[in-house]
N, C-alpha and C positions, 0 to 999 in steps of 0.2 A: 336250763337258766335256771339261777335264783331269782326271786321275786321277793326280793327285800319290799316286807310290808313294817311301817313309821307307825308305832301303837300310841294314843293317846289313851293311859284309861280312866281319867277321870271328864274328859272335854267331849271330841267328834270323834266318828266314829272310825276304825283304823284306814289308814290310806294307800292302797298299793303304789308302788312304783315299780317298771320297769327293770330289770335291768340293761346297761345301755344299747346291748344286740338287739332285743327283744323291741327294745323301744324305737328303733330307729327304721321306721317301713318303705325305708329306700331300700334296705335289705329283706328286711322282713316279710315285705310284699302282702301285709292282711295274711299270714301261714294258717294262723288259727279264725282267721275274720270270713264276714264278708266284704269285699272290696266295694267300698264308699264310690256312689257316679263322682264324686269330687277326684279320684285316684284315676277312676276311667276313663283316661286324656289322650289315648289310641284312639284309629279311626278306624272302621271295620276290617276294610282293607290291608294295615298294619298288622290289627291280633291276628287276623287269617296267614298274613303273610309269613311273621313270628312262627304262630302256630303251625303251620304247613314246613317251614325250614327243621321243626324238629321229628320230621319225618325223613330225612338221610340218612336213618341208617342203613348198613349192606347185613344186616342180619337177614331180611329177606329174602334177597340174594342168598344166602346159605341154605334157610328154610326150606324155597322153592327148591334149591338145586337137592337136596336131603329128599324131599317129598315123589319128586319125579325121578331120581335115582332109585328111592325103594320101592313105589309102586308102579313105575314109568307113564308115560305123558298121557293117557288117556285117562286113565284114574286120578291121576298126580291137575291135571287140568282141572276136572271135575272139583277137584275138593279141594282147590285155591276159589274156585268163582263159586262152589257156594258158602265155604266160609267167611269169603267177602261178604256175599249178600244177609247172612245174617248179623255179622258187625255193623254194616251199613246200619239196618233195618232197624238193633240196636242202639245204636248211636243219637239215631235222629234225636227220638225225645230227651235223654242227657242231653248232647250237645247246645239243644234250647231254653233248658231248666238250667243248667249251670252261665250262659251268657244272658241269660233276662235275670238272674239273683243273684249273680256276681258272690257264685259259688264255686268253691272246690267239688271234686269228684267225694269227697268223706261227709264235707256238710250237706251235698246232696241225698248221701247216703242215709246219713241220721233220719231225713223226714219221710224219706220215702219206704217207709215201712220194715228201718230196721234199729229204731230209738237210739239214743244217747250211748250206752257203752255197748249198744247191739253190734255198733259198726263199726266197734273198736274191731274188733275179727278183719274185716273190711280192711282196714287201715292196716294192720301185716299180711293182708293180701296185696294189697297196693304196691306195698313196701317193698314187697321178694321181687312182684315181676319189675318194680325200677332197679335193683341189683341182680338181677337173673338178666338183665340184657342190658344192662350196665357192663358186666360181666362179658357176655357173649360178645358187644360192641367193640370193649376194650379187648380183647382177644381177636379179634379181625385186627385191629389197630398193630398190637401187635407182633400179627403173623407178616405184615407191610413192612416195620421197619426191618422187622428179622431180617424179610428178603432184600432189602436194598442198602441196607448197610452191616448185614450179621450183629446185629444186636439180640443176645439172649433173651426169647421167650420171658423168663423172669424178672427179667429188667425192664423189659416192654411193656410189660404187666404195672408192673408198680409205674414207669412213666405215665401211659395214659389213664391211669388214675389219677395222679397229680399235677398234669397240666390242664384239667380242668378246674380245678379249686379255686383259682379267682377270679373266672366267672361267675361263676356259678354262687361263689359270696355275695357280689352285691347286686343279685337279682334280677325282677325284669327287662330294668333298663338296658342291664348289659347283654342280654340275652338276645334282646330285639336286635339289639346292634348288630351282638356275632352272626346273626341269623341271615339278617339282611347284608351285613360285608360279605358274607361266603357264598351266598346264594347264583350266583352268576356262574364260580368254577366249579362248585358244586355241577349245576345244569350242564355243561359242558362234558366233562366228568362222565355223567350220567348217562348221555346221549350218543357220546360221539364212537361206544365199540361197537353200537348197535348199524349206525350207520357205517362204519368200517367192514362190518361183518355184511348190510345189503351190498357193497360194491363187489366187496374181495370175493366174499364166496356166499352168494344169493341161494345156493341152494342149499346152505347150512336147514334154513327155517322147515325146507319139507321135511327133510331125511327128521329133524329134530318132533318133529309130530307124528314118527315112526321107532321112535327111542324109548323099548321095553323096560329101560334102566339095567341097573348092575345087581340087580338080586335075583334074577329071571321070574318077574313078574308080568314081563310081558306088553306088546303096545295093548292090549282090549282095555274091554270095562272088566275091573273086580271091583263091586260089591265092600269085601274085606278091603281092600285096598282104599277104596275112595273113602270110607267110616275112618280110618286109620289117620289116613293124608289130614281129610278134615281136622282131627282134634287136633295136629299138630300144628296146622292154619291157623287153631281157632284160640290159638296160646296168646296168638295177638289183641284178642279182643280187650282185653284191659289198657290198650293204648288210649280208648276214649280217655283215660282217667288225666292219659298228660296233654289231652291235645284240652280236655274242660282245665287244667290248670293256667294254660294262656284264655282262653275265652272265659273266663269267668271277669277276665278286663275289658270287653265286649261296651262300647258305650250305650246308653238306653236303644232302645229301638222306635223313632218317632217315624212318624209319616212321610218325615223329609229323608229318611235313611231306609225306608224299611225295605226295599227291595234289597241296595248294599247289606243292608245288615242278615236279612234270612240266605242271605250267597255267600256271605259271609261265613255264616257258623255252618252251612251245613257243607260249604268245602272244608272247612277246617277242622268243622266236629267230623263224623261220620264220612266226607268224603278224603279223608287219609287213602281208606282205608282200598280207593280207585286206583290212588297212587303203588300201595301198597302190591295189588293182587298184579298188578303188570310189570312192580319188579321181581316179587319173585318167579314171574314166569318167567322176564326178561334173565336172574340171575338162571336160571334150571338150564336158558339156552346157551349162556356164556360157559357153562359149566359143562354143559355135555358138547359143545365145540372144542374146548380144551381138553375135556376125558383122554383120549389118545396122547397127548404131547406130553401130558403133565400126570395123569394117573388118579384113579379116584380121588384118592387120598386129597392132593393139594387141589380139585377140580372143584371140592367141598366148599375152596378158602376164599373167599373174592376175590380176595391178590392176585392169584395165579390166571386165571380165569381172565380177568382185567388186563392182564399184561401178553396174555396171547392175542388177544382179541386188538390191541392195540399197535402190535405188533408190524403188520404188515401196511402200514403210514409211518410210524413214531419209530422201526427202526431199535438203536439199544435206548432212544429216549423213552422206548414205552414204561420200562419198570419206573422212573421217578416219577412221569406219568400218571400211573397206576396210582404209585404211592401217596403221591399230592391227592388225588383223589380220593383215596382212602381215608387218610390222615381226615381232610378237612369232614366228607362226611358222619366219623366218628365221632370228632369233637360237635359235630352239632347236634348229636341226638345223644350223644352223652352229658354233655352239659345239661340238658331237659331231663335225663334218668335220674342226675344226679339232684338236681334241682323238684323234681318230683318226691321223690323219695324223704330230702331232707323236710318238705312239705306231710309226708304222710307219718314218718317218725313222727314230725312234733307234734298231731292230732293224737299220734297215738297214748304217747309217754305225758300229755297235757291233763289226760283221762285216769292215766293207772294212776298218776304220782303227785298231781295236783301243782307241779310244778313246769313252767315255760323258758327257759335258758335261755330262747333264740333258735328258729328256723336253722341258722347257718352252723350251731354247733351239731346237728344230727346232719348234715353231710357229712363228715368226717366218719359217723356211722357205719353211713347209708355202704359209702367208697372203702372203710375195710370188709364187709362183708363180700363185697366186688371184687374187691383185689384176694381173696380166701377162693374165694370160686373158680378164678383164674387159672392160680396156680395150682388150685385141683384138677386143671384141665376139662372142666366142664364141656368144653367145645366137641369133645369127644363123644358123650353122650346125648346130644342135641333135641332126638329126635324126644327120648323117652321122660326126658326132663320136661320138654314142652307137651308133651302128650297127656302127664300124669299135670302140670300148673291146669292148663286148658281145663279141667273137669270144673276145678275151682271157680275160675277167672268164669267161666260162663255163667255159669249156675249163681255167684253175685251180678251183675251185668244182667242177667235175662229178668231177675225179683226186682232190681230195681227199675228198667224196662217196664214190667209189668207194674206196677206200681201206679209210674208217671202216663201209660198211656189206658191203663183198665181202671184202675183203685178210682184214682181221681175223677176220671170221666163219668161213671155211671155215682160216684158220692162217699165211696167205703173211705175217703183217704181224704184231708183236707185240702184245699184247692190251690193252696200255694206250699212251698217250702219249707219246714219247720226249722230249724237244725237248731236252737239254745237249748241248752240245758236245763232252764226255768220251766218248762212248757212240755219236755218228751218223756215219755216212761225208759227206765232202762234200758229195758229190752220191747222192742214190737215184733210176736209170733209171726207177723203177715211177711216179712219180706225176709226175717231173721229165717226164724225157721224152714221158710221156702227154700234158702241157700243153705241149710244143714242139711237138712232131707236129702235136697236134688244130691248136693255134692259127696256126701256123706255113702248114695247109692251109686251115683257112677262112678264112685272110687272101688267102690267092691268089685264093679262087673268090668272096670279099667285092669283088675288085678288077673281074671279073667273066670273069676267063681260062677258067674253067671252062663260061660259058653262063650265061642269065637266073636262070633255077632255082637253080642253086646257088650266085648271088651271093645273092639273097633267101632260103635256108635256109643261108647258109653257120654261122647260132649253131647250128641243126639237128646240122651237120655238124663243129662245135667240140667241141658236146657229144656227140653219139654217140662221136666216136675218144678221146674223155680219157674217160668209161666204160666202154671196152671196153678200152682201149689200155693203161691203168693196173693191171687185175687181170689182165693178159695178162701182161704183162712182168713182176710181180713173180711171177706161175707161172712165168716161163722163169727167172728167175734165183733159182728158190725162197726167196723173201725174204732175198736174201745181205747185201743194201745198205742193208736197215733197221739194224740194229745193230752199228758195228765192233766192241764186245765185248761179253761179257753183263755185266748191270747186277747187280751182286748182292745188289739188292733183291730182283727178282725171281726169280733165281738157284732152282735142287730144294734142296729139304730147307730151307730158311730159314725162322725160324719170323713169322709175321705179328705185328707190333706197331702199335703206335699211330703215325700217320702224320703225326701233331702233334707229336711228341717235336721236338726241336731239335737240332741241330747244331752246331759253332760250326765258321766256316770256318777253313782255316788260312792265310789272304792278308787277308782285310779283317780276320779276327779280329770276327765279328758272326754272331749266331745267328740261324738259317734252319730253316727247317723241314723233314723228310727231302726232300720235291720239289723243292724245290733246291739239293738237295747234292749232288753226285758224291765218289766215291773218285780220290783222285787221286797216281800214284806220283811225279811230281817232288818233288813237297811234303811227300810220305807223310801223305796225312792228307783231310780230309774238302773239298772246296773249294765255296762257292759257283757257281749257275750262271752269274751274272754276271761273277766273277773269273776265271771258265776263259773264256767267251767276251771276256775283255779280255789272256789273256794269249799276246802276239805273239812270246814266247820257245820256249816247250816243244816245238815243233816234234809237237803231238797223239802226242808220246810214250806215252801213257795207250791208246793204238790197238796200240803194238807193244813195250811191255813188261807182264810179269806186274803182277796187279791189289797195290796196296799199300793202307793206309790200312782206314779203320774197319771194321765189321761194321754193315751200315745192315739199313733195316728196310724187307720190303716194302709195296711200294705197289700200292693196290685195280687192277682192272680194271672197265671198263663196257660194257655194251650201250650201242653206241651208237647204233643202226640204229632 
């Protein structure tokens, strides 16, 4: 968006007015901002339900089937469970921080060891997650359309891309309605195939546990297969970012809602992977049962195993019923992928260009990249692509988790999440350095430079290095690079007051709650976080000059571990 600036050279400082799309928060959903308490009007249960609706995707089915087909049941099971454990544990502190502070994954990353520009790279990592998985899910939907009505795959790819735009354009309110309306159909479609299997072919469950894969891996345990399979499953670790895009709208935790709040955050945050791991194993089971009837290639495409599982009860209706389930599932997840991608690209370009045309414009960028990947048939290279991506994704998430759990507890990092440019260094070596080193070493290992076992366990290398280096660098630098200057709302001797009280930004002249406001010596008054981000001329003078501006009120701290 172009943000237009009206300048009065002789009187007041320039006032920024945002273009129509960026100014409408019903669509913008505070894409680059803290989500204020006044906007968090959903209940914990509603937020959690909407967030969990976004994990309806069938990529889990394809990923689980691919892992088990390649490495056999025993190694595949161990891989899926190990990856799920890592994802769950790293997701707990991130989910709690996002829900408490009303911040998305990018803003959390800024204040959790990466710095203002340091988190720019992670915006690209996250954006790539959204368009890679949009392409994967879109491919699955197009396969279903091809099976039912013979729609050519390239046309199906285009249709699956266009169908989500009207929903994503309207923001969180529309997404919440879509997830609620489609949930019953999705739940029935998810459970029914396994119920039919239990009645029609109960022996298939035992046979599955003896399955040795299609590549000669055998049914026994293999360390190499375990490591490689875990790497593929860990590609989903960045899903916590999409959960965070919903969790930031969680209402404030109070004594009255504390239990429901904690349960909702746990379920909708790291809890997604419990369902995800079950879906991976379930998808592998359905693919195994359908293998003889449809062949390996089609068994890895979720639509064919779904049809085969439904046939005993539904007969000729099995194909349209399976297709309906696939389409509903893929719409539920791809509206989330497109929505989260628009947030991530907004964060990236606002820092690079100092311009913000509005989140909705970046929907089209994200979808264009995803459509290109679909047309290039990325589905055929699933294991290799996801295995590579997981090295970078886990280095990022592990570094953020290490800061929240370790650095903040021992005092090497501020006890709250500071996301505003006015108080941050451009780059913090604690998180950013840890991620870069960990991902670089693990990628080299992934390409076999250090031998077969290092290749298989490259994601473990990434996780271990990031978890170790982030606290180590923070300790070595004594936490120096977390804050470029003290934030007066957390300074000693400042009285605690209501953080929901608003302050008027001296640039755009709009009122924002305290956590979204900084004091600006250039403007001699408060400035909102987005106006601060978009200022291309101040030269970060606030990092060099004495503080000026209003006396602001303190922000809360929270245990994120």
